[in-house]
N, C-alpha and C positions, 0 to 999 in steps of 0.2 A: 860342149855339145850343141849341136845345131838345133834350131827351133823344132823341125820335124821330127827329130828322133826323140827329143824332150816330151814333145806331144804324144808320140806313140808308147812311151813308157809310162807316161801318165795314164794313158788309156787303160794298158794292160793292169797296171796297179790299181786304178780306179775300179775297174770290172771286178778283179779278184777280191779287193776288200770289201766293196760295197754289195756285190751279188747283183748289181743292175745289169740287165740285158742292153746292151748299148750298140749302136751302129755308126755313131759318129761322137766326135769330141768338139767342144767349143773352146778356142784358144783365145782368152781375153787380151793377150799381148798383141796378136795379129787381127783380132776382131772378126775371125771366121770359124764356120764349121768345117770339118774335115771327115769324110767317110771313110770308116775303117770297118772291115768285116772279118769273120772268121771265129775260131774257137780260143776260149780263154778259160782254161782250167788249170787247177794247180799241177797237174800232172802233164798236161799237154797244152801248148799255147801255139797257135799258128794264125796269124792276123795278116791283112793285106791292106796297106796304106794306099788309097786310090790317089793321093796327091803326090806321094814319093815314088808310086808305082814298084813297090817292093813289099816282101814279106819280112815277118819277124817271127821266128819259131823257136821251140825250146821247151822249157818247163821253168817253174819257179826255181831260181837258183842259178840257172844258165840259160841265157837266150843268144841267139844268133841273128844279126841284123844283116840281111842279104843285100841292103842298099850300100852299105860301106865295107861289107865283109869282115866285120869284127864282132866279138863277143860282148855281151852285157850281163853282169851278174845282178840279180834282183832278189832281195830278202823281204819278207812281209813279217811284221810283229804287230798284232792287234789291228789298229787302224793306221798304222805307219809303215812306211817302206824305206828302203835304202839300198844302195847299189854302187857298181862301178862300170863306168863306160870305157872300155879297152880302146875305142877308137879316139877319144879326146884325152885319155889318161887321167880323168878327173872322177871323183865321187859325186853322188847326188843322193838326195834323202826328200821325204815328203810325208804328206798325211791326207787322209780321206774322209771327209764328214758328209754323208749323204751321197749326192751327186757331184759335189765339189772336191777338186783335188788341188792341193798347194805344193808345189814342187820347188826343191832348192837345189841350184846348180852349182856346185863348188868351184866350176871354171870361171863363171861369170860373178860368183857371189851375190847372186840375185834370186828372188822368189818370183815364181811364174804361176799363174792360176789358170785352172781348166774346169769345165763342167761336162758331164756325161748327158 
């Protein structure tokens, strides 16, 4: 999974789990903020990533990434999330604590950290 899609999924999961109203996310790996706007609710997700210049839309369970034309599954369980990126063909998982998101990408076998 590429950095920008990983960041977008972390944003969506982070907002859904924490309930924080956010309009950007900080990516510790790249050391930058990225503006993201839109709706993030369990039954309706539609966000626009200004860096990627594309939408991700759908609902928890099934998202569609208009940037690469692939689906993403996303499941929530308490403060944790997991899913599958059909673009890369790999799973991901993570957890949310307040404004902080820890994201594990099975493609790279690495953890990534973000903050709302």
